[in-house]
C-alpha positions as CSV (number, residue, x, y, z in Angstrom):
1,X,-7.7,-2.9,-41.7
2,X,-7.7,-6.1,-38.9
3,X,-6.4,-4.5,-35.8
4,X,-4.1,-7.4,-34.9
5,X,-2.5,-7.0,-38.2
6,X,-1.9,-3.1,-38.2
7,X,1.2,-1.3,-37.1
8,X,1.9,0.4,-33.8
9,X,1.5,4.2,-33.6
10,X,4.5,6.1,-31.6
11,X,3.9,9.8,-30.5
12,X,7.1,11.9,-30.7
13,X,6.0,13.8,-27.0
14,X,7.8,16.6,-26.2
15,X,10.5,17.5,-28.5
16,X,12.8,18.8,-25.8
17,X,12.8,15.7,-24.2
18,X,14.3,12.4,-24.7
19,X,11.0,10.7,-26.4
20,X,12.1,10.5,-29.8
21,X,15.0,9.9,-28.9
22,X,14.2,6.6,-27.1
23,X,11.9,5.7,-29.6
24,X,15.1,6.0,-32.5
25,X,16.8,3.8,-30.0
26,X,14.2,1.3,-30.0
27,X,14.1,1.1,-33.7
28,X,17.6,0.3,-33.4
29,X,17.3,-2.7,-30.9
30,X,14.5,-3.6,-33.6
31,X,15.8,-7.5,-34.4
32,X,17.2,-8.1,-31.2
33,X,14.6,-8.2,-29.6
34,X,12.2,-8.7,-32.0
35,X,9.7,-5.8,-32.0
36,X,6.6,-5.2,-33.8
37,X,6.2,-2.8,-36.4
38,X,5.6,0.4,-35.1
39,X,6.0,4.0,-36.7
40,X,6.6,7.5,-35.1
41,X,4.3,10.1,-35.9
42,X,4.9,13.8,-35.7
43,X,7.0,16.9,-37.3
44,X,9.4,15.5,-39.8
45,X,11.6,18.1,-39.5
46,X,12.0,18.5,-35.8
47,X,12.4,14.3,-35.6
48,X,14.9,14.5,-38.3
49,X,17.1,17.3,-35.8
50,X,16.6,15.0,-32.5
51,X,17.8,12.3,-34.5
52,X,20.4,13.4,-35.8
53,X,22.4,14.5,-32.5
54,X,22.2,11.1,-31.6
55,X,25.3,10.1,-34.7
56,X,24.0,6.7,-34.3
57,X,22.9,5.6,-37.8
58,X,19.4,6.1,-37.4
59,X,17.9,6.6,-40.9
60,X,14.6,7.6,-41.2
61,X,11.6,7.8,-43.8
62,X,8.6,9.6,-44.5
63,X,6.1,7.7,-44.8
64,X,1.9,8.7,-46.0
65,X,0.3,5.5,-45.3
66,X,0.4,3.6,-42.5
67,X,0.4,0.1,-44.4
68,X,4.1,1.1,-45.8
69,X,5.1,0.5,-42.1
70,X,5.6,-2.9,-42.6
71,X,7.4,-3.1,-46.1
72,X,9.7,-0.1,-44.8
73,X,10.5,-1.3,-40.7
74,X,13.9,-3.0,-41.1
75,X,15.6,-0.7,-42.9
76,X,14.3,2.5,-41.5
77,X,12.3,4.6,-38.8
78,X,9.3,5.0,-40.5
79,X,7.6,8.9,-39.9
80,X,4.2,9.4,-40.6
81,X,4.2,13.4,-40.9
82,X,1.0,15.5,-38.9
83,X,0.0,18.4,-39.4
84,X,2.5,21.6,-39.5
85,X,3.2,23.7,-37.0
86,X,6.5,25.9,-35.8
87,X,5.3,26.1,-32.2
88,X,6.2,23.1,-30.2
89,X,3.4,22.5,-28.0
90,X,1.2,22.4,-31.4
91,X,3.2,19.7,-32.5
92,X,2.9,17.8,-29.5
93,X,-0.7,17.4,-30.0
94,X,-1.1,17.3,-33.5
95,X,0.5,13.7,-33.0
96,X,-1.2,12.6,-30.1
97,X,-4.0,13.9,-32.8
98,X,-3.1,12.0,-35.6
99,X,-2.2,9.0,-33.8
100,X,-5.1,8.3,-32.1
101,X,-7.0,9.0,-35.3
102,X,-5.1,6.3,-36.6
103,X,-6.3,3.8,-34.2
104,X,-9.9,4.8,-34.2
105,X,-9.5,3.7,-37.8
106,X,-8.3,0.9,-37.1
107,X,-5.4,1.7,-38.9
108,X,-3.3,1.5,-36.2
109,X,-3.3,-1.1,-33.4
110,X,-2.3,0.7,-30.3
111,X,-1.0,3.7,-29.3
112,X,2.6,4.6,-27.7
113,X,2.7,8.1,-26.1
114,X,5.7,9.4,-25.3
115,X,6.6,11.8,-22.3
116,X,4.9,15.4,-22.8
117,X,5.8,18.4,-20.5
118,X,2.7,19.3,-18.9
119,X,4.0,23.2,-17.8
120,X,4.9,24.1,-21.2
121,X,0.9,22.7,-22.8
122,X,-0.1,24.3,-19.7
123,X,1.5,27.5,-20.0
124,X,0.2,27.3,-24.5
125,X,-3.3,26.4,-22.9
126,X,-3.7,23.2,-22.5
127,X,-6.5,22.6,-20.4
128,X,-6.7,18.8,-19.5
129,X,-5.1,17.6,-16.7
130,X,-2.9,15.3,-18.5
131,X,-1.9,12.3,-21.4
132,X,-5.1,10.1,-19.7
133,X,-7.9,12.8,-19.8
134,X,-7.1,14.5,-23.1
135,X,-6.6,10.7,-24.3
136,X,-10.6,9.8,-23.0
137,X,-11.4,13.1,-24.7
138,X,-10.6,12.3,-27.9
139,X,-12.3,9.1,-27.7
140,X,-15.4,10.1,-26.0
141,X,-14.7,8.5,-22.6
142,X,-14.6,11.4,-20.8
143,X,-13.9,10.9,-17.3
144,X,-14.2,6.6,-17.8
145,X,-10.4,6.9,-17.7
146,X,-8.3,4.3,-15.6
147,X,-4.8,4.3,-15.1
148,X,-3.0,1.4,-14.6
149,X,0.8,0.7,-13.8
150,X,2.2,-2.6,-15.0
151,X,5.6,-4.7,-15.0
152,X,6.3,-8.6,-15.8
153,X,5.6,-9.1,-11.8
154,X,2.9,-6.3,-11.3
155,X,-0.2,-4.5,-11.8
156,X,-1.5,-2.1,-10.2
157,X,-4.1,0.5,-10.2
158,X,-4.6,3.7,-8.4
159,X,-8.5,5.2,-7.4
160,X,-7.5,8.0,-6.9
161,X,-4.7,9.8,-9.0
162,X,-2.7,13.3,-9.4
163,X,-4.3,15.0,-6.4
164,X,-3.2,16.2,-3.3
165,X,-2.9,13.0,-0.1
166,X,-4.9,15.6,2.2
167,X,-7.7,15.2,-0.6
168,X,-7.8,11.0,-1.2
169,X,-10.6,10.7,1.2
170,X,-12.9,13.0,0.3
171,X,-12.9,12.2,-3.3
172,X,-12.6,8.3,-3.1
173,X,-16.0,7.0,-3.0
174,X,-18.2,3.9,-3.5
175,X,-19.3,5.1,-7.0
176,X,-15.3,5.9,-8.2
177,X,-14.3,3.0,-7.2
178,X,-16.6,0.5,-8.3
179,X,-16.2,2.1,-11.8
180,X,-12.4,1.7,-11.0
181,X,-12.4,-1.9,-10.7
182,X,-15.4,-2.6,-13.2
183,X,-12.9,-1.2,-16.2
184,X,-9.9,-3.2,-14.8
185,X,-11.6,-6.1,-13.8
186,X,-12.9,-6.1,-18.1
187,X,-9.3,-5.1,-19.9
188,X,-7.7,-7.9,-17.4
189,X,-10.1,-10.3,-19.4
190,X,-10.2,-8.1,-22.7
191,X,-7.3,-7.2,-23.4
192,X,-4.6,-9.2,-21.2
193,X,-6.5,-12.6,-21.8
194,X,-7.4,-13.1,-18.1
195,X,-10.3,-15.4,-18.4
196,X,-11.4,-14.8,-14.4
197,X,-9.0,-11.7,-13.1
198,X,-8.2,-11.9,-9.7
199,X,-8.2,-8.8,-8.1
200,X,-7.3,-7.2,-4.9
201,X,-7.8,-4.0,-2.8
202,X,-5.4,-2.1,-0.7
203,X,-7.0,-0.4,2.2
204,X,-6.7,3.6,2.8
205,X,-5.6,3.3,6.6
206,X,-2.8,1.6,7.8
207,X,-3.5,-2.2,9.2
208,X,-6.5,-0.8,6.9
209,X,-8.4,0.9,9.1
210,X,-8.3,-2.0,11.6
211,X,-12.9,-2.4,11.9
212,X,-13.2,1.5,11.8
213,X,-10.6,2.3,14.4
214,X,-8.0,3.5,12.4
215,X,-10.6,5.7,10.5
216,X,-13.9,4.6,8.5
217,X,-13.3,4.6,4.9
218,X,-12.8,0.2,4.8
219,X,-15.5,-0.1,6.5
220,X,-18.1,2.4,4.4
221,X,-17.0,2.3,1.2
222,X,-14.6,0.0,0.6
223,X,-16.2,-2.8,2.2
224,X,-19.6,-2.8,0.5
225,X,-18.0,-2.4,-2.7
226,X,-16.2,-5.5,-2.4
227,X,-19.2,-7.4,-1.2
228,X,-21.3,-6.3,-4.1
229,X,-18.7,-7.3,-6.5
230,X,-18.5,-11.0,-5.0
231,X,-22.1,-11.5,-5.1
232,X,-21.8,-10.6,-8.8
233,X,-19.4,-13.1,-9.2
234,X,-15.9,-11.5,-8.9
235,X,-12.1,-13.5,-7.8
236,X,-12.0,-10.2,-5.7
237,X,-10.9,-9.2,-1.9
238,X,-10.0,-7.2,0.5
239,X,-9.8,-4.6,1.9
240,X,-6.3,-5.4,3.2
241,X,-3.0,-3.3,4.4
242,X,-1.3,-2.1,1.7
243,X,2.7,-3.4,3.5
244,X,1.9,-6.7,3.3
245,X,0.5,-6.8,-0.2
246,X,3.3,-6.6,-2.7
247,X,5.9,-9.1,-1.2
248,X,6.4,-12.1,-3.9
249,X,4.1,-14.9,-1.9
250,X,1.0,-12.0,-1.7
251,X,1.7,-11.1,-5.5
252,X,1.5,-14.7,-6.6
253,X,-2.4,-14.6,-5.4
254,X,-3.6,-11.9,-7.9
255,X,-4.0,-10.6,-11.2
256,X,-4.0,-7.0,-10.2
257,X,-3.9,-4.6,-7.2
258,X,-6.4,-1.7,-6.7
259,X,-4.5,0.8,-4.7
260,X,-6.4,4.0,-2.9
261,X,-3.5,6.9,-4.1
262,X,-0.5,7.2,-6.2
263,X,2.0,6.6,-4.2
264,X,0.6,3.6,-2.8
265,X,0.7,2.7,-6.4
266,X,3.2,3.5,-7.6
267,X,6.2,3.0,-4.7
268,X,6.0,-1.0,-5.5
269,X,6.1,-1.2,-8.9
270,X,9.1,1.1,-9.4
271,X,10.8,-0.6,-6.7
272,X,10.3,-3.8,-8.2
273,X,11.2,-3.0,-11.7
274,X,11.7,0.7,-11.9
275,X,13.1,0.5,-15.3
276,X,10.6,-1.8,-17.6
277,X,7.2,-0.2,-15.7
278,X,4.8,0.4,-18.6
279,X,1.4,2.9,-18.1
280,X,-1.8,1.6,-19.3
281,X,-4.7,2.7,-19.8
282,X,-7.8,1.2,-19.4
283,X,-11.1,1.9,-20.1
284,X,-10.3,3.6,-24.1
285,X,-11.6,1.6,-27.2
286,X,-8.3,1.9,-28.5
287,X,-5.1,0.0,-27.1
288,X,-2.9,3.0,-25.0
289,X,0.3,2.7,-23.5
290,X,3.2,4.7,-22.5
291,X,7.1,4.5,-20.7
292,X,6.5,5.3,-17.1
293,X,8.8,8.2,-16.7
294,X,9.0,12.3,-17.5
295,X,10.5,14.2,-20.5
296,X,13.8,14.1,-18.8
297,X,14.9,17.3,-20.5
298,X,18.6,17.1,-18.3
299,X,19.7,14.6,-20.4
300,X,18.0,14.6,-23.5
301,X,20.5,14.9,-26.9
302,X,23.1,13.2,-24.8
303,X,22.1,9.7,-26.2
304,X,22.5,8.7,-22.7
305,X,18.3,8.2,-22.4
306,X,17.9,4.0,-21.4
307,X,14.7,3.5,-24.2
308,X,13.7,0.3,-21.8
309,X,10.7,1.3,-20.2
310,X,9.8,2.6,-24.1
311,X,10.4,-0.8,-25.1
312,X,8.4,-2.5,-22.7
313,X,5.6,0.1,-23.4
314,X,5.7,-1.2,-27.3
315,X,6.1,-4.9,-26.4
316,X,2.5,-4.2,-23.8
317,X,0.5,-2.8,-26.9
318,X,1.8,-5.5,-29.3
319,X,0.5,-8.2,-27.1
320,X,-2.6,-6.3,-26.0
321,X,-3.7,-5.6,-30.0
322,X,-3.0,-9.3,-30.0
323,X,-5.8,-10.1,-27.4
324,X,-7.7,-7.3,-28.0
325,X,-11.5,-9.0,-28.5
């Protein structure tokens, strides 16, 4: 099947969280928002039970072939039954496995993952740090996936992710930074249809190190890597002080910012657009997006969860699928 014509696969996420219900809420807005056809992958009985709590009139129907999605999407939320298991943790993992398999086979045009509860999975024996690392393993790209956070006004990529701030300096290397920039540049072109991506790099230290007077990382790591890419013809500049990279005039000058650590990237994006941020995984052979929030167990089942980020993730996956080479 042509990847551009295939429906999108949405994983169920943790059923004790809000993933299933925000998927249903998104489907309810399918016509008003002109959402592309998508189907939910997971345990049919669990999905039915979660949606029945909402009293919102969401009807589901089981499909056994991804092709069936388009034919039923207007009237019912399609659900593709994953291999059955009673354990919640098993349901979560099998949903991901099946949806990824569909994407790798071209049956689904992209993957949208609902939030998982890492602690519950860890307790059940899950050994991967998170979604991104697991997806990289499933698609045979271990160690090559890059996390991007995106909204309409900003795209940011943290060069280091879920590590203590005290370990950022020792984790950041020229090799890892080079791979992050290469992957970001390639996917901006291939997945986001930006022919000549403009990339900026944030400094690690205050004032971007002030020529080594406030830390040496900019001089020893960042500047040489940037210079090498510039020699290769990439439109990349920096390192710049992070405190002046995210105001409107600065954002107009680049397509994506490479940041040095998690909060340096996520704080500006969530400040600019808290509700519509999307987590995008770059460097995979499939398209993957996800809402930029957690499972929100405390409000699950109450019908008050906001589906905006999932809707943004669905739209972005559709756009990326249309742009994919």
